[in-house]
N, C-alpha and C positions, 0 to 999 in steps of 0.2 A: 537101814531106815535111817532117818534122819532126827537128829534132838529135836525137842518142841519149838516152835519159832521165839516162845520169850525165854529161850535159855540162852540167845546170844548176848554177846556182852554190847552193842550197838544199836541203834534205834533200826538201823536200815541196812538189811543182810548183806554181805559182802559181795554176793553173786548179783545184786541189784546193780544195774548199769544204766543211765540217763546220759543221753547223748545232748549236754549243754555245750553250747558253744563258749570258746576261750572269751568272746565279747563279752558273755554274762558271768563274769570273774567275780561279783558279789555271791550270786546266786549257785554256782558253781562251788566256791571256798564254803556256804553253808551247807552244801549238799555233802561234801567231802567231811566238814566237822561233824555233822549228824551220820555220815556213815563209818568214819575213822578213827575221829578224836574222842568224841563226848562218850565216855561209858555210863550205861544205865543199868549194868547188872547189879545185883544186891552186894555192894562192896562199901568200904570207907570212900572210894576215889569215886561213887557214881554220882552223876549230875542229873539226875532227874527234873528238876526243876528249870534249869537252862534246857534242858532238852524240851521239854514241852515247848517254852517261849519260841525255841528257835524252828521249831516243827510246825509251829502257827505262821512264825515268819515266812518259813519257806513255801507253804502252800498259799501265802498270798502273793507272794513274787513271782510265783511260778503262773498264777492267773493273769495276773498283770503284765507278765512276757508273753504268757500266748496271745490276750487282748492285743497288746503291742504288736506281734508278727502278723496279726491279720487284720492291721490298721482301723482299731477300736480303740477309742480311748475313754477309759471309766473314768467318770466325774470323783474328784476329791470324795465327795461325802459318800459315795457307792461303797456297801460294806460287801465283805465276803458273800454274804447272803444275796445279793442281788450278782454280784462276780460268778459265781459257780454256775447258775442258771444259765446266761449267758454262754459262759463257756462250752458248759454242757451241749445248750440247743445248735450251737455252732457244730460242733464234731457229731452230733445226729445229723444235721443237713449236710456234713461229709462222708456221709453211710456208716456211721458207727451204729452198733445194735443199742439202742437206748438200755438195756439191760445190765450195759458193762457201767451204767452210773448210779446204779441203785446208793450204794454206798455213800460216793461223793453227795448225793442228794441229799442222804440224811443229814449229814456234814450242813447243809446249807438251808434246809428246810425244819429238820427237827426241833423239838425243845429239850431242853438239858435232862427232862425227867423221863424221855421217851427212848433216849439213847444214849451210851457215852460217846459216840460219834457227832453231837451235837457242835456245831460252831459254839455255843454256850461254854461248854466245858473248855474247848481251848481259849477263850478268852480268859474263863476264872486262873489259868495258870498264869497269867499277867495280872489281872486287876484283883485277884481276890487274896487279901491277907492269910487264909486259911487252906483253901485248895491247893494240895500238892500232888501232882501225877505219880503214877504208882510205875515203874519200870513196866512191868507186865502190860498194864493197860496203855500204855504209851506203843508198845510193839505191836499190841494187836490193833491198834488204830491204823500203824503204817502198814500194816498188814491186810486191812481191807481198804487201804486207799491206794496202795502201791500201784495195782495194774490204770488208775486213773493216772499218777504220776507219769506212768509209762508211757501212755497214750499222747499225752499233751506234749512230753519232751518229744519224741517221736516228731510228730505236728511239728513243732517248733524248728527242730532241726532240719526236717523235711522241706520248710517253708525257706528258712536258710538258704538249703542249697540250690532252691531255685532262683535266687534272688542275686 
């Protein structure tokens, strides 16, 4: 029996592998920091604020990279709430079951009062002077969104191999 997912010391489980092209150096470094370097287990060396901010950055740069690889450019003023539906719609057109995107759709569309997955909660990690993420909340968010990240990074990687 595996331990509870929230007992791991890092946001991203060690067995999570995303095929991030070496040309995407910054994105790969963010992924590796979240998976290998930034502790969020309950200890003195835990850095949940840094992880919360970087997790939100990783989400947005992943969306941006996916769009770029699919010859689509978001406008500077486009928010994550606009980017997520475009990426999800594009993936559904490619044949993915729309049920696979229920969790990420909550990020883009739900209000923070309705789900902790709401992008508003991610924004508070950056902009609120009082909101602090807990390690268990961050890990639960990752667990709900990992399949989405695996799908988009597989698609980005496959697109890169075709070009």
